[in-house]
N, C-alpha and C positions, 0 to 999 in steps of 0.2 A: 639506754646502753651502758653503763659505766664503765669505760677501759682500762683494762685486764693482760697489764705486759707479758701472762704464764703463755693466755690466749696469740701473741705474739711471735713470745719463739716456737711456740707447738709451730705456728707456719715456716719461719724462716728455718725447722731442724729440718721441714720436710724439702722445703727449697733447697736449701741443703745438700740431706742424703740424697736428692732426684739429680745434682750435677753432683755429685761423685759416682752414685751408682753409673749412669752414665759418660763414666773418665771425661767428663767433662774438663775439670777442673786439673787432674796428668795431661791431657793434653795442650791444654794452653800456660801450664805451668816447662809443661817443655820446649815447650817457642819458646817463651822466655827466656830456658835455658838460652840454646844453642844461639837465638839473636844478641843474647851478650853475650856469651863466649866465643865467640868469632868477632864483634864489635872492638868488646877490650884485647881478642888479644891481638886481629891482622886492622885495627882502626889507622894507624900510625903509617901504616908498610908503605903508602903512597910517598912517606919523608924517611922510608929505606931502615927501617925499625917495627920487627914481629916483636908480641908478648906483650905483658903487665906490663907495662908505665906508671905512672905516676898517681896517684891520686882521683888528680882533679886531670891530669888525659883522661883518666876511666867515665870517671865524673861525665866530664863535659859529650865522650860519645854519646854515655847509653841515655843523656837527656835527651838527646833529636830522637831516637832510638824511643822513649818513650813516650816524648807529644805524640808518633805516630801511629800506635801502638798499643797502648790502654785507650786512648779512647774510645777505638775504634772497638776494643772487645768490650769494651763495657756496653754502651750502644749497640753493640750485637748482642748481645747476654742479657740488654731487661727490656725490649723495644717492647713487646711480646708479653709482657708481663701479668696483665693489665688485661688489654684487645686480646692478645690471645686467648684468655678463662671468660671471656667476654663472648667471641666467633662462635668457643666449642663450644656453648652453653652451659658454662662448669660454675658463669659466675652468677648467676642468679641461686644457683641451687646452694654455694656459698654461704651468699650475703642470709638467709632463710635459716641460715642456722648462728646462733645462740652466737655472733661474732658479729663486731665493726666495722663499720668499713675505714676505719684507721686502722685498726687491730690489724686489716687484712695490705693494706697499704702499707703498712710497715712490717709485718713479717716479711712479706713477696718483699721489701726491699734490702732488709738484714738480714736473710737468705740467698738474695743472689749477692751483696753486700762481701759476706764471711770468701764466698763459691771466689769472687778475684782475687779476695782478699790475703787467702790462701796460697794460690794458684801465680797471684805477682813476688808475693814473702817467699814458692821456693822454687821457682823461675830464677830471682839473682841474686839466693843465699846460693849457690853454687857460686859465684862471681866472690864473695862475701870470703868466701872459704877460702879461698885462694890470693884471695888480698894480703888477706890477716898471717897466710902462712911468708906468700914472700915479698910481703913490706909492710910487718909486723904490725901488731896491734894497734895501734896510734891509729895507721886510715881505716878502720872498723865505723870508731863515732861518724866521719865525716859521708863514710856511707852507706851504715845506717839510716844515716836523717835522708839518703835520697832514698832508698827505700822508705820510708815513712811516706814523704812524700809523693813516692810511684802513688802507693797506697788513696792518699788521699785524690788525687791523680782519679784513679780510676773508680772511686766512689762519688766523684761530682760530674762525672758523666754520663754514670749512673744511676744518677738519681734524675740525672737530663734526660734521660731514658725512662725510668719510671714513669713522666710526669709526662712524653708522650703517648707511652703507653697506655694513658690517661687519656690523650683532650684527644687521637684519632682515633675513627670511627670503623677504623677496619686494618688487621696487619700489612697488608701491601702499604698503605698510608703511610703507618710507622713506619719501617724498615724504613716507606723512602726521604717520613723527616727526619730519623736515623742518623742517613748518610751525610743527605745534605746539610744536618745540624755538624759536625763532623770535617766535611768539608772548608763552614764558615766558620769557623774554633782553628783546626790546624792550618788551614791551606788561604784563605782566602782572605782570612779578620786584619792582621797584619801586612797583608797587600795593600789595603786600603789606609791602612795606617799612613805610605809609607808611598803613595800616589797621593793622596791626600802632600803631605808635604814638600812632595817632586812637581806639583802642578800649582804652590803656591811660592816657592821658593824658599820655602824653610822656615817665613815669616807668620806658620801658624804652630810653630814649636813650642816648645819650652816644658814649660810642669805638667800643663795638660797630655801631653803626647805620653807620659813615664803614668799618666794618671788614667790614662782614656789605655792601659793595657790591662788595666785590672778591668776593664769591661769580656777579658775571654782569661778563662782560667788558665788552659795551656802557655801563657805567657805567663801568670802569674804562676808554674810551677817552673819555668824559665827563672826566674826574676829572684824563686826563692830557690833556688839551686845554684846558681850564677853569686849570690851573695853573701855565698855558705862560705865560700871557701876566698882567698885575697886569690889565686894566681888563676879559679874559673873566672873570676869576675873582670880579670886585664883580659884572659884569651877571648874573652863576651863584646870588648869594649861596651862596657853602658853601663860605667862607674859613670861617663857626663851628662847620659842621658835619663837615667833616675835620680831623683832625689835625695839626700839621704834621708829624709822621712820614711819610707818607699822600704831601705834597707835595713830592713828587722825579721827579718826569719820567726817572731812567733806573730807580726803583723800579718803576714804571709797565709800564715796558717788559720787566722783568724778571716781572713777575705775566703781560703779555701773552704774553710766551715760555715759561712754565707753561701755557698754555690752552694753547699749539697743541700744544707736547708731551703734555701727563698723556692726551687721546681718542686722539691717533696712538700710542702707550703702549699703552691700550686695546684701541684696533684689531685691532694687530700680536699682542697676546697673546690674543685673541678669532679670530685669522684661521683664516680654513678653507675645505679645498675644497668 
């Protein structure tokens, strides 16, 4: 059966419509807005400063929020995309229609991706308006880059969630794997690298440490935003450990795209009714 993009768009439209109908997009957008405003306004309270400060400080504060929150929401959004249909008995019915497994998989992913991207942009958009009003139009470019990289991070973890949904045999196992994946990439991965450096007395450090960060999409997101502005780079102190070869936003963007394509390719390969 030939590939028809119209079928993909029809499935994607249904997925997006379902998320809009059950107010998922609105709820997540409000969560992003609330957290972003609180962190942007009160992130400097410990230093005795409240309110929107420099664009560098705002991005630095929001990067940590994005790394913790967006991967979790993306994984919870997509972990039952396929396995849920299988448990409800509707997967075989869908595949009995004139639609291929690739069309179904891509349609579901694109619909969920549209919902996640819409909520992310809407949630962080209010902070962009406030920054543009208080700090001028010059700060909008780096902040919009930050928003775009946040969308990319969400799409990466949504891709991982869809892969888990294909590989898992039931929703319970898929949800457990999704939470485990969040813990590994957001909390455990960097601790393992740092622990290896400590155990070896720093002898295993060097360029390999920076390249190993590419194995974690959360770290790729961090590097992408750290090197977007000079002041942010110095605040994080990564200038000395990340080689100049990685200090290119376009290269980190390509790595993020690779993280999106690879899990979807595995999911397509293993997808069975």
